[in-house]
N, C-alpha and C positions, 0 to 999 in steps of 0.2 A: 827561623821558620823552615819547616821542611817543604821542599818544592812539591806542588800538587802533581800527581802522576796523571797525565792525560790518557783518556780512553781512545783507542784507535778505532776509527770508523772507516769502513770501505764501502764506496758507492760504485755500482757496476756500470753506470752510464751517466751521461749528462742528463740532469733532471730539470724540470721547469723551475723558474726563478724563485717562487715562494718557498719551496722545499730547500733549495740550495742556500737561500739566505738564512733560514732557520738553523741549518746545520753550521753555517759559518759563524753564527752568533753564539754557539755553544762553547763557552770558555773552557769546559771540562773535556772537550773532545778534540782530537787531531784527525782531520778528515782527509782521506785520500780518495780520489775519484778517477775512474777510467774515463778520460776526457775525449769521448767520441759519441756520436749518435748511433754508431753501429755496435752490435753485440760484442762483448768482451770475449776474446779467445779463452778456451779452457785453461791453458797454461798461465795466462795473465791473471785469470780469476784465482787460481791456486796461489800464485805469488802474492796478489793483492790482499787476499783474505788471511794470509798467514799472520797469526798473532792478534787478529782483530777482535775487539770486544763486541762490535756491532757490524752487521751487514745490511745494507739497503740494496735490494735487488729488484729486478723486473720479472715479468712472467716468462720471458724468453731465457732466463738464467736457470739452468738446472742445478739445484743445490742438493746434491746427493751425498752419499757417505764419503766419497773421495774428497769432495770440497770441504765437508765438515772435518775430516781428518786433517786436511791441509790447514784449516783455521786453527785447530788446536783447542786447548782447554779454556782459553780466554773467552771464546765466543759465548755471549750470553743472550743476544737478541738478534733475530732476523726480522727485518721489516720489508715486506714486499709491496711495491706500488701496483697492486692489482687486487681484485676481489677473488679471483681464482687462485688456488694454492696447489694445483696438481703438479707444479714444477718443483715442489718442495718434498723432500723425503721425510714426511711428518713422523713416521714411526721412529726413525733414527733421531730426529730432532727432539722428540719427546723423551726418548731414552737418555739423552744428554742433558735434559733439563733446560733447554734453550726456549726462550719465549718467542712467540711469533706475532707480529702485527700485520694487518692487511687493511684494505681500503673499501669496505662495503658501503652501500647507501649513496656515497657521493657520486657514483657514476650511473645510478639507476635511471634517472630521467634521460640523460644523454644517450645511453645505450638503447633505451626504449624508443627514443626519437629516431635513432639510426635504423632500428628494426622496422619501424613503420615506413621509413623512407625506402628501405631496401625492398620491402614487400610491395609498395606501390610502383617502384621502379621496375620490378620484375613482372608483376601481373599486368601492367600496362605497356610493357615492352619498350620502355624508354630508350635503352641503349641502341636497340635496333632502329627506332624511329630517328634518333639523332644521326646515326650512320647513314640512313637513307637520304636525309637532308644534305649531308656532306658529299655523298657519292653520286648524286644525281638520280637516285631512285624515286624521288618525289616528282611525279609527272602530273598527277591530277588527283582530285578527291575520288576515292574508290570505296564502295560500300563495305567491303570485308577486309580491306588492307590494314594490316597491323592491329587487328582487333585483339584485345586481351580480355581480362576478367575483372569484374568489379566487386567491391565489398558489400554493396547494398543487398540485403536479404540473404547474406551468405552465412555459412557456419565456419567459425574459426576455432581450430584446435591448438591449444598451447601445452607443450610438454614442459612442465615445471612452472607451477604458479607461485613462484617466490616473488621477491621484490620486483625483479625486472619483468617477470611474466605478468604480474598484476599491472605494472606501469604500461606495458604494451596493450593489454586489454582495455585499460582506461582510455588510451588514445585511439583505439580502433572503434570503440563503442559508438562515438558520434557519426561514424561513416555509415551507420545503418545496419551493422551486423545483426543478424536475426538471432543467432545462437552461439554461445561459447561453450566449448568442451575443454576439459583439462585432464591431465594424467600426471601421476607422480607417485611418491612412496606411499602416500596416504591422502585421504580426502582433507580438504581445508575449507570447511563450510563457512567459517567466518569471513575469510578472504574472498571466497567465491561468491558470496551473497551480493556484493556490489554489482556483479555482472550477470547474476543468475546463471553462473557457470555450472555445468554438470560434470561430475567426476565419472570418468569412464575408463575402461581398460585401454591400453595402447593400441591393440588391434581395432577396437571400436573407434577410437579417435582417428586412426588412419583411414578407415573406411567411410566415415561420415563427414569429414572436414573438407571444405573447399579450399581453405588455407591452413597450413600447419606451420607453427612457429616453435622452434626448439630453443628453449631458454633455461634448460636444466644445468646443473653442475655435472662435471665429468667425474663419474665414480665407476667402480667395477660393474655396477648394475646398469649404468647408462652407456658404457663403452660399446660401440657397435650397435646401439639400439635401433638405429634407422638403417635397416639392411634390406636385402632382396625381398624377404617376406613382408616387411613393412611397406615398401614401395608398391609391391603387387596388390596390396589391399587398398591403396589410394585410388581415388577417382582419376580418370584420364584428364580431367579438366582442372585438377588440383595443383596448387602452387606450394612449394616447400621452401621454408626459410630457416636458416641456422645462424644464430648469433651467440651460441654457447661455447662449444669447443669442437674442433674439427674431428676428434676421435669418437664423438657420439655417432658419426655418420660413416658408413662403409662407402667410400667415394667411388669404388669400382661399381658397386651396385647402383649407386645414384647415377653414374654415367650411363649405364645400361638402361635404366628407367627413363632417362631424358632422351637418349638417342633413339630408343624404340618407340617413343611416344606414349609410354605407359603412364607418365605424368606430364603435365603441361610445361612446367618451368620450375627453376630453383634459383634462390638467391642466397649466397653464402658470404658472411663476414669473417668466417673462420674456416680454416682448412687444415689438412694434415698431409705433409708438413707445412710449416709456415717459414718462409714464403713458399708458395706453391710453385714448382718448376714451370718455366714458361712453355715447356712442351707437354704439359699435362693434358690428357684427353678432354677434361672438362672445359678447358679454355678454347676448344674448337667448336663448342656448341653455342648457337645463338640464343637458346632458351636457358642459359645458365649465366647469371650475373655474379661475379666474384669481386669482393672488396678486400683490401689488405688489412683486415682486423682493425677497423677504425671506430668501433662502437663507442668508445669514450673520448674520441678525438675532437674536443672543443677546447679552446684556450682556457676557459674558466675551469672546466672539469679536470683537465690534466694538472693545472696549478693546484687545485684543491687536493687532488690525489697525492701530489708530491709533498705538500705541506703536512697532510695527515700521515704519510709514510715517515717523514722526518720526525714528527711529534711522537709517533709510536716508538720509533727507535730511541729517541732521547729519553722518553719516560721509562722505557724498559731498562736502559743503561743505568738510570738513576734509582731503580727499584720502586718506581711509582706506577700507579695504574695507567695502562695505555688507553688512549681514546678509543682504539678499536683493536682489541686483542683476540686472536683466535684461541679458543679454549681447547687444549689438547688433552 
């Protein structure tokens, strides 16, 4: 009998147990992994991917033409453990006939939970309140001390009423939100009906909303969408939340809007770059809450993502339908 030729798989990071086990059980694959929780250096990624048939990567791994060239003609499948794919050179990947797997749906609820948590944390000034308890600033009850803004009878604007945007609206509705607005490439009347959400232009959404949540994909049309003009249209009492991608926001313009009091507060789970340098001006502001991109960070969701990424990869290598394939 001829020995079976194993397919080489390269994994760019330690991944949660369920995905790791699925790959280990694949008798037709030889798996090599960058054994660290930290991002793989570019030189190591080029070395590791050389000759690989399959690549399992994360959103922090930039798979560009250089990496694809380093991989060579064997590379048939790229599976990313993310719903976003802006780190992949999709045009080049499509040109080479490489299949792409990703992990939508499985992180929708977890990310929506984080968005609501971040919104409440920001609008009710919880980080400031915690700090006051710790530093002795809490001296007595004061009528206007640490007052924030509530959701009851408010208008919430959602940029991007996709899966995550809808899940956010669904969670915010019971707080007594009076009106939902949304904007995007086109109206989505069926999805919007659940919340009686109104489709408006981006400037209208900025001007009318008490809370704005950015939940869109990063595309050429949305890059830099939230800029000086956008923030100038917002209410001075409005709260801005971004859980999509950092590059949707012009952070210099956001800093100016927050520092000047043009808007009340901002909460960010995504920044540009990531990680955000510790000396970044946004980190000096009390009215800006920044998290380290933890939208999908629950044990269950990350394990589910890793298993789906592994199954996408294995199905692609075997010429089978992927559970979640990105159609190029």
